[in-house]
Each structure stands twice: as C-alpha cells, then as structure tokens.
N, C-alpha and C positions, 0 to 999 in steps of 0.2 A: 504494500500500500504506500502511495506517495506520502512523504512527510507533510503533516498539516492538513490532511484530508480524512474524511470518513466515508465508508461505503454506503451508498443509497441502495444499490441493488446490482445484481449480475444476471445476465440471461443470454440465451442463444437465439440467433436469428437464422432461420432455415428457409425463408421465402420472403416474397415482397420486394418492393423497389425503393422504399424510403424508410428512414428512421428519424425520429425527433426525440431529443433528450427530455428527461423528466424535469419538472420544475425544481429549481434549486441546485441543479447540477453545475459544478464548477470545473470538472475535468472528466474525461472518459478515457478508458483503456480499450482500444480496439484491436481485436485479434482476428485475422483472416486466414482461413484454410482453403486452399484450392481443391477442386474436384479431383478424384482419382481417375486414372486412365482405365479403359476397358481391356479385358484380356483378349488374346488372340484366339481365333477359331481353329478348328482342326477338321481335316477331310482326308479320307483314305480310299484306296482301291483294294482289290483282293490281295490278301497276304501282305498287307502293309498297315502301319499304324501312324498316328500323328498326335502331337501335343503342342498347343499354343503357348506363347510366352505370357507372363503376367503383366498387368498394367502397373505403371508407376504411381506412387503415392503423391498426393498434393503437397505443395510447399506451404510454409507458415510464415506470416509476417505480423508484427505487433507494433503499435505506436500509442504513446500517451499524448492526448490532445487536451491542452489546458484552455480555459475560457471558450468552450465550444459554442457554436452559434445556436440560437434558439429556433431557427427555421429548419425545415426538413433537410436531411442529408440524403443524397442518392446512393443506393447500394445495389449490388448484384451478387447473387449466390452462384458459384460455379457448379454447373451440372456434372454428374458423373459421366465419364466417357462411355460411349456406346460399345456394346459387346461386339467383338469381331464376328463376322458372318460365319455360319456353319460351313461354308464352302472353303474355309481356311483364310478368311479375311483378317486383316489387322484390326486391333481394337482402336476405338476413337480416343482422342485426347480429352482429359478432364478440363472443365472450364475454369477461368480465373474468377476469384472472388475479390470484389473491390468495394471500397468505402470512400464516398465523396467523389465529386467531379474532379477529374485530374489524373488518377485518384490520389488521395492522401495515403491510403494503405491498400496493398494488393498482395494476395497470395496466389501464386500461379498453379495451374493444374498439372497433373502428371501425364506423361505420354502413354499411348496405347501399346499393348504387347503385340509382337509379331505373330501372324498366323502361320500354320504349317499346312501345306497342300499335298496332294497324293504323290507318292514316290515309292520306289522299291524299298524292300526291307533292309535299308542301310542306316548306319548311325547318322544322326542329324541333330543339331541344336539350333533353336531360333531364339532371338534376343527378347528379353523382357523390356518393357518401356522404362525410360529414364524417369526418375522422380522429378517433381517440379523443382526448378533451379532457384536457389536463394538469390542469385545474381540478377534475376529478372523480377524479383519481388520489390515492393516499396514499403518502407517502415523503419523503425528504430532497431528492431530485432528481426532477422530474416534467417530461416532455416530451410535446407533442402528437404524435399520429400525422399522417401526410400525408393530405390528402383525395384521394379518387378523382377522376379527370377525367370531364367530361361526355360523354355519347353525343351525336353530332351527325349529323343527316341534312340534306343540302342539298336544294334543290328539284328533285330528279331521282329516278327510280326505280332507276337503275343506277349512278350515280357519287356520289362525295362522302360515302360512309358511313365512319364511324369510331366504333367503340364506345369508351367511356372506359377508359383504363388504370387499374389499381388503385393505391391509395395505398401508399406504403412504410411498413412498420412503423418506428417512431421509434427513434433511438439507434443506436449502432454495431452491435448484434446484429440490427437490424431487417431483415426480408426484403423484397425488391423486390415491387412490385405486379405483377399479371398484365398481360402486354403487350396493348395495344389491338388490336382486330380491324379489318381493312379488307377482309376477305373473308368469305364466308358461313361461319358456324360458331359453336359455343359459345364463351363467354369462357374465358380462361386462368385457371388456379388461382393464387392468391396465393402468394408465396414464404414459406418459413420463415425468420424467424418473424414472424407478424403482418402479412404483406402482404395487401392487398385484392385480390379477384378482379376481372378485367376484365369488361366487359359483353359480352353476346352480340351478333351481327351477322347480320341477315337482309337479303338484297339481291334486289329485284325479285321478290317472292313466292317466294323461294328456300326457304321453310320456316321454321318456328320455330327459335329458338336460345336455349338457356338461358345464364344468366350463369356466371361462374366462381366456384368455392368460395373463400372466404377462407382464408389461411394460419393455422394454429393458433398460439396464444401459447406462452410458455415462461417458466420461472423459471431464472435463472442464480444459482448459489451459489458464492461463494468463501469458503473456511474459513481462519481464521488462528489460529495458536498464539501 
C-alpha cells in the first residue's frame, strides 16, 4: 500500500469498455493481464499421429496513478486466443488488455501455438507460442508471460504423443496454462486469467483435434483514499 493512503476497495474487471473511480479516490493501482494464446490443432492420416504446441501466457503490467480523473477511463479486456483449427491450424494470439486512451497501462497477449499437420510416423516437434513480451507492455512494472510448451511426436504412430501445455499468465493473478494432452482429444482451455490453451492431440489416425482456447485477460483495480 502506498504510504499515506488507505484502501477503499479492490476488484477485477473482466468486461466492459469504461471504468470510473469511486468517490473519494485519491490514487488507483492498475494491473493489466493480456489474453493467453490458443493452442495449436492436430491432424493425422493413417498410421500417423500429431500434437499441437501450447499457446503463450499473457504478459502483466502495473502502474500506480495518483490524482486520477473523475470522468470515465476507456478500457479493453484482451480476449483469449482462438483455438487452432482441427485441421492442424495454428492457435490465435491473445488480445492486449489496456487502460486509458494512449494507453497508460497495457498488458500484451501471448502468441498462439503451432499446429501439426499429417505426416509419416517420424519424430517431429512444433513450437509453443511465445509468452506476451514485457518489452511491449506499458506500466511501472512489466513482466513476460510464460511461453507455451512444444507439441512432440516420437517416431511411432501410437506412442510418445504429447501436445504442448499452455503458458501461464504472468504475475500473481496469472492463470495456469491448459494441461498437455497425451490422449486423443482437443486441447484444454487456458486458465483465468491469461493462461495459454494447450495443443490438440491426435493418435494413430484417431481424428482431428482442435487446440484449446486461451484464457481471457483482466484488469485489477485497487482504489485508495
């Protein structure tokens, strides 16, 4: 807590486009988490398997604003990245979370994981998405999101599959990444807030599998009198 202030309240904003401070507020701590990237999809042919990479976690940025304005601030909550298509498509990037026009605070989203397309039963690894970069954030404190893990196929049609787990959203409020898949199925959804989705997993021509959707971003506000 800043010296000389007392807390009025603290809350999370998960939607909407504006925020107005409560009466009597002398300062606000704004924390922005970007959306997590979506996991890559997986697609196979006969006697082959595939595993998509996990999406990257959203980055975190925070700023203390003294003497905040009493009119509405413009805000935007970063959406979670789209799931990679079941045809082996790449996951979508998570959206940026921003506070104020400019913006004054920005937490960037994580990148999507790489999809894996049909191939022979040979070893292959596809990349997970990079976590949101602190260097692209705006704020007094900026932290990278965790990158998603790669999707791995060993030289076998039926064993050794592991889709990439999603990266964690950065900072103490960051959501966990979607859990890696080692059985047939779509990737897991990234956790709230800002977790990356995991990659889809398809074993021995078991059918296509989409990646997991990334977790949405968030703005945390602490108001001080």
